[in-house]
N, C-alpha and C positions, 0 to 999 in steps of 0.2 A: 455794350461791352459786357462780356461776361463777370458775374458776380459771385464771389465765393465766401462761405462762412465756415468756420471751425468753431466746434463748441466741445468742451471736455467738461463732462458731468462726473463729479464725485458722489458716490451714494454710500450711504451708511453700510458698514460691514453686515453682510448676510442678505442684503436687499436687491442684489443684481438680479436674482432670479423673479422678483416683482418688476423691477425697472425695465427689463429687456422687453417682455411682452407688450408693454405699454408703449415703448418706442418703436416696436415693430409695427404696430398699429397705425401709429403717426407716419412712420415711413412708408407703408403701402399707400396711404391716401396722399402724402406728398408726391410721390413718384408719378401719380397720375395727373398733377398739375401741369398745365401747358407750358409754363415757364420753367419748369424744374428739368435740369438736364442731369443731375446727379444726386444722390442721397444715400450715403453710406455711413455705416457704423462699425467699431469694433472696440473689444476691451483692450485698454492699455496694457501692453506686454509687460510693464513695470509697475503695475498696480491693478489688481484684479477688481477693485471697487471703483474704479474709473473707466468711463465710456467715452470715446472720441467720436464725433460726428463730423462729417464732411458734406456740405452742401454746396452746389453749383447750380446758378439759375441762369437764364439767358441775359439779364439785366437786373439792376437794382429794383425796378419797378415790380418784376416778377417776384423778387424776394419779398417786398412789401405786401403784396397779394397774398403771398403764403403766410406772413406773420398774422394776417387778419381772419385766417380760417378758424372756423368753430371747433374743429377737431384738435386744433393745437391748444385752444384755451382748456378743452377738456384733458388734453394729456397733462398740462402743466398742473391742472388741480389734482390730478391723480397721483402725480409723482413728487410734487413739492414736498412731502413729508419724508421723502426718502434721501433727498439731498443732504450731503455733508458739506455744508457751506454752498456759496453761490456758484453757479457754472461759469467757467471761463469762457466768453464769447469774443472771437475775433471775426469782425465783419467788415465788409467795405472793401476787400481785397479785389482788385480788378486784374484782368488778364493783361499781361505786357506783353507785347509782340517786339522782339530783339531781331 
């Protein structure tokens, strides 16, 4: 069953320009993962210091593989100091067929 993840990163004012290139590197790698169906992000229209990330995987197992990737560990280490609070992460949503 399709597995979705939403993340809202809040970064310190003036650091979006540092954060986005690192996110793009992670996005390029993630999009090549076999189980990744979609990986998109955008700046929150209501807050220029917030970035919304949308991830879609074939299933939860594919997401767990994604979480273990070394490039994500590197991404986290590079951007951790830019965060203005903890990211809001909503995961585990599964596609419902009505």
